N, C-alpha and C positions, 0 to 999 in steps of 0.2 A: 370389941364386937359382941353384940347380943346374939345368942343362938337359941332358937326355939324349935323343939321337935313338933312336927305337925301330924295330925291324924287325917291323912288324905290319901286318895287312891293315885294321886299324881305326884305329890311332894312329900318328902320325908322330913326335911328341915329347912329352916330359913335363918340366915345369919345377916345381921345388918350392922354396918359401920356408920354410926350416926354422925361422925365427923367428916367422913368422905362421901356419905350418902350412897354407899355401895351395898347392894343387896346380893347375897350369895344364896342360891337355891340349889338344894340337892333333890333330884328327882328319884322316883321309885326305880328307874332304870339304872341308877347309880351315877348318871351324868351330873356334873356340877357346873352351873352357869353363874356368871356375875353380870349384874345390871347396874349401870352408873346413873347418877342424878335422880335417884329414887327419893321422893319426899318422905319425911318422917311419917306423915299421916298414912301414906300408902302401906308402909310396913305394918303400922298398927292395924289397919283394916285387914291386911293379909292374915296376921296371926290371930285375930279375934273372930275371923269369919267361920261360919259353919262349913264353908266350902272353899278352902284355900285354892283348889284347882280352878274354881270359877273366877276367883279374883285374879289369879294369874292369867287365865285365858281372856278375860274381859278388860283388865286394866293394865297389866304389865306387858304381856307378849305383844299386843298391837302397838304399844306406845314407846317401848324401850328396847334397844338392841342388846341382846345377850351375847356374852362371850363364853365359849366353852373353855373351862379351865381344867376339867378332869373328865375323862370318858369313863362311863360305866362298863364299857366293853373290856373284858379281860381275855387276853389270848394265852 
């Protein structure tokens, strides 16, 4: 899995499994979501963008269903 730290007000990191095409995003809230069937090029666009949050909001969120795998809420 490739892990990249992001300089974003929305996302702190992106991890991508190029064999399974699974994208794992860690949000500034601490929530971690996984997105399946993400093409390689979209991961490349995300990590090279000046605004990872915009790429997420425009290309990932409306087109891929995310699964919460870890909540940032700590009790």
